[in-house]
DRENVEX-447332 format. One record per residue (C-alpha): y, x, z. Coordinates in steps of 0.02 Angstrom, whole numbers, padded with zeros to 5 digits, always signed. Layout:
<rs>
YXZ ...
</rs>
This chain:
<rs>
+01393+01908-01642 +01276+01821-01522 +01227+01912-01359 +01069+01841-01276 +01047+01879-01090 +00945+01831-00936 +01093+01859-00825 +01182+01710-00746 +01369+01742-00769 +01490+01824-00888 +01549+01940-00748 +01370+02007-00733 +01364+02053-00916 +01534+02134-00914 +01483+02239-00765 +01325+02301-00846 +01420+02356-01002 +01547+02446-00889 +01404+02539-00803 +01335+02590-00970 +01514+02642-01026 +01496+02521-01180 +01636+02409-01232 +01589+02226-01235 +01630+02160-01412 +01774+02036-01398 +01693+01917-01526 +01526+01910-01435 +01456+01738-01400 +01365+01766-01235 +01218+01641-01217 +01067+01619-01109 +00889+01634-01160 +00884+01446-01171 +00966+01461-01342 +00828+01576-01400 +00695+01457-01340 +00780+01313-01432 +00786+01416-01590 +00600+01452-01577 +00564+01268-01553 +00675+01227-01707 +00600+01370-01808 +00775+01419-01856 +00929+01506-01788 +01039+01365-01733 +01225+01364-01683 +01237+01384-01496 +01298+01227-01405 +01393+01204-01239 +01238+01214-01129 +01188+01385-01202 +01350+01481-01157 +01367+01577-00998 +01515+01533-00889 +01615+01629-00759 +01584+01613-00574 +01671+01473-00483 +01758+01513-00320 +01655+01466-00168 +01706+01302-00082 +01753+01325+00097 +01699+01199+00231 +01837+01113+00327 +01890+01211+00477 +01843+01080+00600 +01670+01050+00521 +01580+01170+00637 +01646+01085+00796 +01632+00904+00740 +01505+00798+00836 +01474+00689+00682 +01295+00712+00624 +01343+00732+00441 +01464+00874+00482 +01330+00955+00588 +01208+00950+00445 +01336+01029+00330 +01370+01165+00457 +01179+01205+00459 +01198+01257+00275 +01328+01401+00288 +01304+01464+00106 +01207+01419-00052 +01085+01555+00000 +00938+01521+00112 +00942+01693+00188 +01083+01634+00303 +00995+01476+00361 +00885+01485+00517 +00716+01406+00476 +00596+01408+00626 +00412+01372+00614 +00429+01219+00721 +00567+01104+00667 +00621+00919+00667 +00579+00868+00489 +00397+00927+00463 +00336+00774+00367 +00485+00773+00247 +00472+00961+00214 +00283+00950+00185 +00306+00815+00056 +00432+00920-00042 +00315+01072-00024 +00176+00969-00107 +00291+00943-00257 +00339+01124-00260 +00154+01184-00264 +00118+01055-00402 +00261+01127-00506 +00195+01302-00470 +00029+01249-00538 +00109+01178-00696 +00210+01332-00719 +00058+01446-00699 -00029+01336-00833 +00113+01316-00960 +00238+01454-00919 +00371+01324-00951 +00529+01378-00855 +00569+01197-00808 +00420+01196-00690 +00480+01359-00616 +00648+01285-00583 +00571+01128-00506 +00462+01227-00392 +00608+01330-00329 +00716+01171-00308 +00586+01082-00203 +00558+01236-00097 +00742+01261-00067 +00763+01079-00020 +00618+01092+00104 +00694+01245+00180 +00861+01155+00206 +00768+01020+00301 +00684+01150+00407 +00852+01218+00458 +00923+01056+00523 +00940+01049+00712 +00896+00869+00725 +00781+00740+00640 +00846+00671+00475 +00854+00484+00498 +00969+00436+00358 +01006+00514+00192 +01192+00493+00234 +01171+00639+00354 +01160+00751+00204 +01302+00672+00102 +01426+00818+00128 +01302+00954+00082 +01167+00888-00031 +01264+00915-00197 +01257+01102-00163 +01085+01120-00085 +00969+00973-00125 +00945+00909-00300 +00941+00722-00355 +00750+00726-00374 +00724+00789-00196 +00853+00660-00134 +00757+00520-00214 +00595+00580-00129 +00675+00599+00040 +00762+00426+00026 +00599+00345-00018 +00507+00429+00128 +00645+00378+00250 +00646+00197+00191 +00460+00165+00170 +00374+00305+00260 +00283+00361+00094 +00321+00425-00080 +00230+00357-00233 +00259+00521-00327 +00193+00627-00182 +00042+00515-00160 +00004+00522-00348 +00012+00712-00343 -00101+00735-00190 -00221+00608-00256 -00237+00692-00429 -00394+00782-00478 -00297+00927-00556 -00189+00959-00402 -00335+00959-00285 -00438+01069-00394 -00295+01193-00426 -00254+01198-00242 -00433+01234-00189 -00468+01358-00327 -00306+01462-00310 -00351+01482-00125 -00493+01593-00178 -00455+01778-00159 -00434+01848-00337 -00399+01682-00423 -00227+01650-00495 -00153+01493-00575 -00211+01538-00753 -00390+01573-00703 -00400+01415-00595 -00344+01308-00741 -00470+01398-00853 -00604+01351-00730 -00541+01175-00715 -00544+01155-00904 -00725+01214-00908 -00776+01084-00778 -00772+01194-00625 -00694+01085-00491 -00735+01177-00329 -00779+01346-00254 -00959+01291-00243 -00959+01249-00430 -00896+01422-00476 -01020+01505-00356 -01166+01409-00423 -01123+01445-00604 -01106+01632-00574 -01272+01637-00481 -01356+01538-00623 -01299+01672-00744 -01398+01805-00645 -01552+01696-00640 -01567+01640-00822 -01702+01706-00940 -01672+01804-01100 -01677+01653-01211 -01531+01577-01116 -01436+01738-01098 -01314+01711-01249 -01264+01539-01187 -01248+01603-01011 -01142+01749-01063 -01016+01633-01148 -01005+01534-00992 -00982+01690-00886 -00838+01747-00993 -00752+01581-00957 -00773+01609-00768 -00710+01787-00754 -00533+01854-00761 -00472+01949-00912 -00459+02114-00820 -00633+02188-00793 -00571+02279-00633 -00540+02110-00550 -00718+02048-00565 -00777+02121-00400 -00625+02059-00304 -00657+01885-00375 -00841+01893-00326 -00792+01948-00152 -00672+01803-00137 -00803+01676-00193 -00948+01747-00091 -00844+01756+00070 -00733+01608+00038 -00788+01522+00200 -00727+01671+00306 -00574+01709+00204 -00504+01533+00191 -00589+01416+00314 -00586+01537+00463 -00403+01601+00476 -00367+01771+00560 -00305+01748+00737 -00158+01844+00805 -00276+01931+00933 -00388+01986+00789 -00241+02056+00691 -00173+02142+00845 -00341+02220+00879 -00357+02287+00702 -00179+02358+00713 -00227+02452+00875 -00388+02511+00793 -00297+02583+00642 -00166+02664+00757 -00302+02752+00858 -00395+02805+00700 -00240+02885+00637 -00220+02977+00798 -00395+03044+00782 -00384+03087+00599 -00207+03152+00581 -00130+03176+00752 +00022+03096+00835 +00183+03030+00756 +00117+02875+00668 +00185+02695+00688 +00078+02547+00638 +00169+02380+00628 +00091+02210+00603 +00195+02113+00475 +00190+01955+00370 +00174+01785+00449 +00124+01855+00615 +00291+01944+00634 +00374+01774+00600 +00287+01692+00744 +00129+01628+00662 -00029+01622+00769 -00146+01629+00621 -00147+01694+00445 -00257+01727+00297 -00242+01916+00302 -00181+02062+00405 -00040+02167+00333 -00001+02335+00419 +00145+02451+00383 +00106+02634+00417 +00243+02763+00434 +00264+02935+00519 +00410+03012+00613 +00411+03155+00486 +00454+03102+00309 +00305+03137+00194 +00174+03145+00329 +00120+02968+00292 +00057+03018+00118 -00131+03007+00102 -00150+02915+00264 -00204+02757+00178 -00338+02839+00070 -00403+02929+00224 -00419+02768+00321 -00506+02683+00176 -00639+02822+00167 -00666+02817+00354 -00687+02628+00356 -00806+02643+00207 -00910+02781+00290 -00924+02670+00448 -00995+02528+00342 -00850+02412+00371 -00787+02393+00191 -00848+02252+00079 -00720+02283-00062 -00564+02387-00076 -00438+02447-00202 -00316+02589-00182 -00146+02603-00263 -00057+02771-00270 +00125+02788-00227 +00221+02759-00389 +00398+02767-00322 +00538+02858-00409 +00724+02856-00369 +00756+02750-00525 +00663+02605-00443 +00812+02577-00332 +00935+02534-00477 +00827+02469-00620 +00762+02291-00651 +00927+02214-00600 +00884+02028-00609 +00779+01936-00478 +00658+01839-00585 +00494+01771-00521 +00458+01655-00373 +00337+01787-00305 +00438+01941-00360 +00383+02054-00210 +00308+02206-00301 +00337+02377-00227 +00281+02556-00263 +00207+02608-00096 +00042+02690-00073 -00077+02548-00019 -00254+02493+00006 -00295+02309-00020 -00468+02268+00045 -00594+02153+00128 -00680+02224+00282 -00810+02169+00411 -00730+02136+00579 -00833+02090+00728 -00842+01906+00762 -00837+01931+00951 -00676+01883+01038 -00545+02018+00989 -00506+02129+01137 -00391+02278+01121 -00470+02354+01273 -00624+02396+01170 -00524+02494+01037 -00560+02665+01109 -00746+02631+01119 -00749+02556+00943 -00659+02707+00873 -00786+02825+00954 -00920+02724+00870 -00838+02740+00701 -00812+02926+00720 -00997+02948+00772 -01050+02860+00608 -00937+02974+00509 -01006+03132+00594 -01178+03061+00561 -01143+03060+00376 -01124+03249+00378 -00938+03249+00324 -00775+03290+00408 -00655+03148+00456 -00578+03139+00288 -00743+03125+00196 -00747+03308+00143 -00898+03416+00138 -01011+03291+00048 -01109+03302-00118 -01011+03230-00263 -01110+03067-00273 -01084+03037-00086 -00901+03083-00100 -00879+02950-00238 -00968+02825-00131 -00832+02851-00001 -00690+02828-00131 -00549+02716-00074 -00596+02608-00225 -00758+02542-00162 -00874+02387-00168 -01021+02367-00058 -01123+02260-00179 -01185+02286-00358 -01208+02103-00408 -01139+01933-00363 -01305+01878-00297 -01304+02026-00181 -01131+01979-00121 -01185+01798-00084 -01336+01860+00009 -01226+01975+00114 -01117+01827+00153 -01267+01726+00211 -01302+01608+00062 -01196+01503-00053 -01110+01412+00096 -01070+01583+00175 -01088+01505+00346 -01195+01634+00428 -01055+01735+00512 -01120+01694+00689 -01291+01769+00647 -01224+01924+00558 -01100+01960+00698 -00950+01989+00589 -00818+01900+00485 -00747+01953+00316 -00561+01988+00337 -00428+02029+00208 -00321+02181+00258 -00177+02270+00173 -00135+02444+00226 +00039+02506+00163 +00100+02686+00189 +00292+02695+00197 +00408+02846+00206 +00518+02842+00362 +00675+02834+00258 +00619+02671+00175 +00536+02597+00327 +00676+02472+00374 +00681+02402+00196 +00488+02391+00191 +00485+02302+00353 +00615+02176+00290 +00514+02146+00128 +00341+02132+00208 +00400+02021+00349 +00447+01883+00219 +00438+01747+00187 +00445+01755-00003 +00581+01622-00018 +00690+01710+00111 +00667+01877+00024 +00705+01799-00143 +00874+01729-00086 +00920+01885+00007 +00893+01988-00144 +00986+01860-00248 +01132+01863-00125 +01139+02055-00136 +01137+02044-00326 +01262+01900-00354 +01385+01920-00207 +01380+02106-00169 +01336+02190-00337 +01189+02272-00253 +01003+02281-00283 +00887+02254-00137 +00704+02301-00138 +00571+02348-00012 +00624+02532-00045 +00809+02523-00018 +00979+02448-00059 +01078+02513-00207 +01263+02483-00229 +01285+02457-00416 +01475+02481-00408 +01469+02644-00307 +01306+02694-00396 +01236+02747-00227 +01089+02699-00115 +01131+02642+00063 +01016+02713+00204 +00963+02601+00345 +00865+02636+00503 +00841+02454+00555 +00842+02277+00482 +01003+02242+00574 +01086+02385+00481 +01028+02314+00312 +01113+02145+00352 +01267+02238+00403 +01270+02329+00235 +01262+02154+00154 +01398+02082+00268 +01280+01954+00336 +01238+01893+00507 +01066+01956+00565 +00925+01830+00553 +00775+01869+00671 +00603+01858+00589 +00559+01698+00682 +00696+01607+00585 +00641+01672+00413 +00510+01531+00382 +00604+01453+00236 
</rs>
């Protein structure tokens, strides 16, 4: 009997069988999915080999008692790595090893591109390994001058490949592999194309394979499709299919990303802009729904960044349930005020089973949640952001809504007008219209139009889940991944943006703050400014 699993250790399998009240067969050979992959490649069921079998967890090695107080540099480096999990390392934005960490990040992004293209798990593992190595370097409290400084800790934290790259950089100031990656046409194109809002790894490679090497290439080809005559239509249609994502609903988002690429990528959102928009949303909620709402700016800004590519806002209410519908109301109001370019609404899909199902932490970017949310691109004034103008700007927005002949939730309109104010909205009918709205193919007319296109995410969170949502949306993704992995492997718990579930007690653990979540996990609290893994 062969049992194939995605779990990591025999203890994990035994525990799941216990939870299901099923006896694990004593003659079961427990193997990883690598065995199944090897069978597929061999086109036959092969006999499992040593590398296929799961093993039991090894006891954690303890650092020498005097390692934390030693003045030796290598001991200090080891002390900076308290566990195998990054969620207990302190990684600030500004650190002593920026050039080394950046080189490893280049290799991580290249492996991510390869994983997105091939779905080969070895590239996923490489991307994760390089990212973890870079995070370890960020956590060091002094510049790394010699690879010997890492001798005590690198077997557990930094792989041989990363060690070779770091050694070469320390010895020569450059890495042939990193230089080859950054100089490659594929890496440059994939990096530029995946920066477009609405373009993932697979679509970027599809474009690259079709000869699309830049944002301007993609923009020009889509525009050419709209301009071609009937005789060329069939050929142009086949080209268009190659340029668009598989899901039809993603077309408008992609067109928004291309048309407003200059604003969305080349002109980052400043902290002052994000703070202004947070205050604007808070004031709008007060006008629309009354007091009791809290609006929090999360993401990179909450970790100390001064700029970002979007503005993420968590919205909650003092009374559980009062937050429901707030996001769709805001989307309709922003649309009625003429501020929305494109927006997509997602209804709350949470159920209690979410807390305990999907036990294994899988993907690099596994951050999905089930909150009510609106993901959009809006017009934000290009004047210097100033929160002192929020009251006046809210009055202006409300005046526009009243002028549309509807109440402040978009009610009282004819059906056609009501649909136009749906939280799922797009301000243009064609790509050519979107490009014209942006100011031409270069999209460089923001000064003359008086506004910038800005990505915003509005997320409505019940008060009982707010602390967990705050932790999840603060990030960064690598910190979150390791924190969830720690909960899973070391505490037999499942951590999500909705809560913490104890798999042994079969109970969820409430928390009113991030600090309380860390206490549940038995970990030292790491402030957001040190979560930049």
